[in-house]
C-alpha positions, 0 to 999 in steps of 0.5 A: 300360146294359150292354146299350146299350154292347154294342149300340153296340159291335156297331153299330160293328163292323158299320159299313162303310168308305167307298169306296176305304178299306181295312178296316185304314185304317177301323179306325184311322179309327174309333179317332180317335173313341176316348175315350182320347187315346192311342188317338186319337194312335196312330190318327192316326200309323198313318194316315200310315204307310198313306198312304191319301188317303181318310183325309185328311178324318178327319185334318183333323178330328183337327187340332182334337182337344183333345189336342195330341199327337193334333193333332201326329200328325194334322199329321205324317200329312197331310204323309206322305200328301202331298196338296194338299187338306191344305194349307189346314188345315195352314196354319191349324195353323201358328197352333196354341197348341202348339209341336209341332203348329206344327212338324209342320204346317210340316214337313208343308207342306214334304213336300207341296212346290211349293204356294205357298199355304203360303209367306206363312204359313210366312214368318210362322212363321220368326219363331215364338218357338220355335226348333224351329218356325223350323227346321222352317219354314226347311227347309219353305220350301226344299222348296217352293222359291218365290223369295219366301222367299229374302230371309226365309231370308237373314234367318234366317241370323242367327237366334240358334239354330244349327239355324235358321241351318243349315236356312236355309243348306241351303234357300238351297243348294237354291235356288242349285242349282235353275235359278239362281233365287237369281241371278235374285232377286239380279240382277233382282228389283225388291224387292232387299234392303238392301246388308247383306243382299245381301252376306250372301246373296252370301257364303252362295252363294259357300260353296255354289258356289265355282267358279261363274262367276256367284258369282265375278262377284257376289263382285267386285261386292259389294266395290263396294256402298255402304250408301246404294245403293237397291234399284233401283241394286243391281238394275242393278248385279247384273243383268249379273253374273247374265247374264254371268259374264265380269265375273269375268275381272278387277277392272278390268272390274268397276270400269268396269262399276260406274262406268258404272252409277253414272254413268247413275244420277248417283251417281259420286263 
């Protein structure tokens, strides 16, 4: 038995790393197979620090390790490496039974950025029972910056956990500073939100950019929202505000504009 263990030890020492992988990274990859979970966890963490993309297949496999802390560090390291090939396995990790794994998976998907494949599952994670997962998800959706997340982030502004609300507000702020995406969604999307949600969203944007002429127009228009307004009517009401900040010049212009839109919709009272 002792001789057999020595032979196995020597055979591992003689193994060569895959092409493109440094010897140091290979040493940590081999530790992912250790019998001791602490060594596997340390190896998963250190592979992220080295940032070698050749370690991605091994870290992906580590997402299925029986110990949650190994899976947690594997998810975090995949985020630090930041390659798009890690997105599908990280999406699956959002359904891990352990909270810390789900949280790190959400953070990792945010760090990879601009990969919209993750958005539908991240939106579901916004309703995770654990607030730390929801907070990490809110931040990740802001980093990915895909407009379909905006209404869900707006709902997250009412989350019972302060840190979730804070991360959702920060993410919405990123949207409002990037190419007017948040104004586009308010003014043109056919799937406009409910009147209550729209008012909340406008108030948030107003706090982010108080001097923006578009925001001033939106604030004036939101006073004319009615509880029974349809999404289509809301879209038409806000379309001109997004395109033309001059509506903010005075309240009279806004009232006339709203009256015209409602007349066309047959909703003047």
